[in-house]
DRENSESE-972852 format. One record per residue: x, y, z of N, C-alpha, C in turn; residue in three letters. Coordinates in pm, whole numbers, plus 50000, padded with zeros to 5 digits. Each point is the difference from the previous one (the first is absolute). Example, Ala and Ser with C-alpha at 12.3 -4.5 7.8 and 13.67 -1.06 7.14 Angstrom:
BEGIN
    n_X    n_Y    n_Z   ca_X   ca_Y   ca_Z    c_X    c_Y    c_Z  kemi
  51319  49431  50780  49911  50119  50000  50090  50120  50000   ala
  49965  50105  49928  50082  50119  50006  49923  50109  50073   ser
This chain:
BEGIN
    n_X    n_Y    n_Z   ca_X   ca_Y   ca_Z    c_X    c_Y    c_Z  kemi
  48712  51024  49942  49956  50075  49884  50026  50149  50023   met
  50035  50066  49894  50029  50142  50008  49903  50079  49914   tyr
  49979  50126  50038  49930  50096  49915  50107  50090  49941   asn
  50003  50010  49869  50104  50077  49930  49941  50113  49919   leu
  50069  50113  50003  49967  50111  49912  50104  50002  49888   trp
  49956  49991  49876  50089  50009  49886  49941  50099  49902   ile
  50073  50106  49972  49954  50106  49910  49860  50049  50034   asn
  49973  50018  50129  49872  50054  50043  49886  49900  50004   gly
  50027  49873  49974  49897  49898  50003  50025  49907  50118   thr
  49894  49972  50078  50011  49910  50115  49973  49857  49958   leu
  50093  49911  50033  49984  49857  49978  49991  49935  50138   tyr
  49886  49937  50029  49975  49944  50133  50037  49853  50008   ser
  50043  49959  50118  50028  49860  50031  50094  49934  49899   ser
  50113  50063  49978  50100  49947  49906  50091  49903  50075   val
  50007  49877  49953  50085  49900  50063  50125  49970  49921   gly
  50004  50041  49873  50116  49974  49916  50013  50111  49896   gln
  50124  50035  49970  50027  50098  49895  50098  49936  49903   ile
  49973  50009  49871  50091  49951  49897  50046  50118  49917   gln
  50132  50011  49984  50058  50107  49921  50087  49940  49891   leu
  49998  50057  49879  50086  49948  49895  50147  50027  50032   pro
  50084  49901  49977  50143  50015  50021  50065  50048  49872   arg
  50100  50084  50016  50073  50050  49884  50112  49903  49966   ala
  50032  49989  49872  50114  49920  49957  50123  50088  50016   asn
  50065  49989  50118  50109  50090  50032  50133  49952  49941   ser
  50062  50083  49921  50134  49979  49943  50018  49862  49940   ala
  49900  49952  49929  50014  49874  49930  50005  49877  50090   gly
  49953  50011  50124  50005  49885  50092  49893  49897  49968   thr
  49903  50038  49919  49893  49907  49967  49896  49990  50110   gly
  50011  50085  50101  49904  49996  50110  49880  50084  49965   gln
  49900  49935  49947  49876  50068  49970  49890  49922  50067   ser
  49878  50035  49975  49888  49931  50063  49935  50089  50104   gly
  49963  49941  50112  49923  50071  50101  50064  49988  50138   thr
  50004  50109  50074  50041  49999  50140  49872  49998  50083   ala
  49990  49907  50094  49880  49985  50082  50026  50044  50143   asn
  49908  50075  50056  50007  50046  50138  49871  49958  50071   phe
  50015  49934  50114  49885  49945  50071  49983  50065  50137   tyr
  49877  50009  50045  49971  50047  50135  50028  49884  50096   asp
  50096  50017  50089  50034  49896  50097  49964  50042  50142   thr
  49916  50101  50014  49972  50055  50133  49928  49902  50092   ser
  49939  49893  49946  49930  49905  50086  50082  49872  50021   asp
  50129  50005  49968  50085  49883  50018  50013  49965  50148   ser
  49993  49871  50031  50015  49956  50139  50127  49918  50019   thr
  50082  49991  49897  50124  49922  50009  50105  50076  50080   ala
  50083  49924  50071  50121  50052  50061  50104  49889  49990   asp
  50126  50031  50021  50104  49898  49981  49976  49869  50076   pro
  49932  50006  50114  49977  49879  50079  49890  49911  49942   ser
  49933  50046  49893  49895  49919  49938  50036  49956  49857   thr
  50127  50025  49961  50045  49968  49865  50120  49906  50010   ile
  50003  49897  49915  50114  49907  50000  50129  50072  49964   leu
  50109  49958  50064  50132  50053  49971  50031  49980  49851   ser
  50056  50101  49938  50031  49993  49857  49890  50055  49911   gly
  49884  50033  50058  49889  50057  49922  49979  50144  50043   tyr
  49943  50080  49908  49976  50141  50028  49859  50039  49958   met
  49949  50105  50061  49874  50060  49958  50003  50147  50036   cys
  49901  50073  49953  49990  50142  50033  49916  50017  50126   arg
  50044  50087  50088  49925  50031  50120  49898  50108  49974   gly
  49929  50040  50105  49893  50099  49983  50053  50137  49959   asp
  50130  50025  50021  50058  50128  49959  50070  49990  49864   asp
  49992  49881  49936  50060  49980  49869  50145  49953  50005   gly
  50061  50000  50120  50138  49953  50012  50005  49848  49993   asp
  50114  49947  49953  50018  49856  49993  50019  49942  50140   trp
  49936  49887  50025  50018  49924  50123  50064  49867  49963   leu
  50103  49959  50073  50066  49873  49976  49963  49904  50112   thr
  49955  49883  49961  49955  49901  50097  50107  49953  50095   gly
  49956  49960  50120  50095  49954  50101  49965  49863  50056   ser
  49897  49933  49947  49965  49867  50049  50095  49899  49937   ile
  50080  49931  50082  50093  49901  49943  49927  49875  49954   pro
  50051  49938  49894  49947  49872  49954  50077  49890  50071   thr
  49928  49909  50061  50060  49892  50079  49966  49866  49936   lys
  50071  49897  50045  49972  49864  49953  50010  49906  50120   ser
  49977  49873  49975  50002  49901  50108  50135  49997  50071   ala
  50108  50035  49931  50132  49997  50064  50017  50108  50106   thr
  49910  50098  50003  50006  50105  50101  49931  49960  50130   asp
  49927  49889  49998  49929  49953  50118  50095  49918  50087   val
  49999  50029  50130  50085  49926  50094  49913  49915  50091   thr
  50033  49871  50006  49928  49908  50088  50098  49953  50106   ile
  49968  50025  50126  50085  49958  50111  49911  49933  50104   ala
  49990  49867  49990  49911  49927  50091  49857  50037  49971   gly
  49924  50038  50103  49860  50036  49978  49980  50142  49949   pro
  50106  50078  49988  49988  50140  49957  50029  50016  49851   ser
  49919  50079  49935  50020  50034  49859  50010  50151  49989   val
  50109  50047  49938  50021  50143  49983  49983  50033  49852   thr
  49909  50091  49970  49977  50044  49863  50021  50153  49994   thr
  50111  50045  49942  50022  50144  49987  49888  50064  49918   pro
  49971  50125  50029  49894  50068  49925  50041  50018  49855   ser
  49904  49995  49912  50024  50016  49857  49894  49925  49922   gly
  50019  49996  49870  49907  49932  49910  50060  49865  49965   tyr
  49923  49893  50022  50045  49864  49969  49930  49952  49873   tyr
  50080  49959  49903  49940  49953  49874  50009  49850  49993   ser
């Protein structure tokens, strides 16, 4: 949460800001732009599935690095079973 000063007024514990979007050059992009406080994010690439993204505590995009695995990735050799690290569905 942030404390913000806007036009001399203090807004405490702000977790989200919504601003109206302009319809720029006839693109039809109107509506609202949303900005969120991500300072308490605990995600890092090693905790996100590969192919997925989220915002980190600094607001930058994080891309997941956990590979998705299946039964064909498991190797059985006699009494030994090898399971590569990753997410098994």
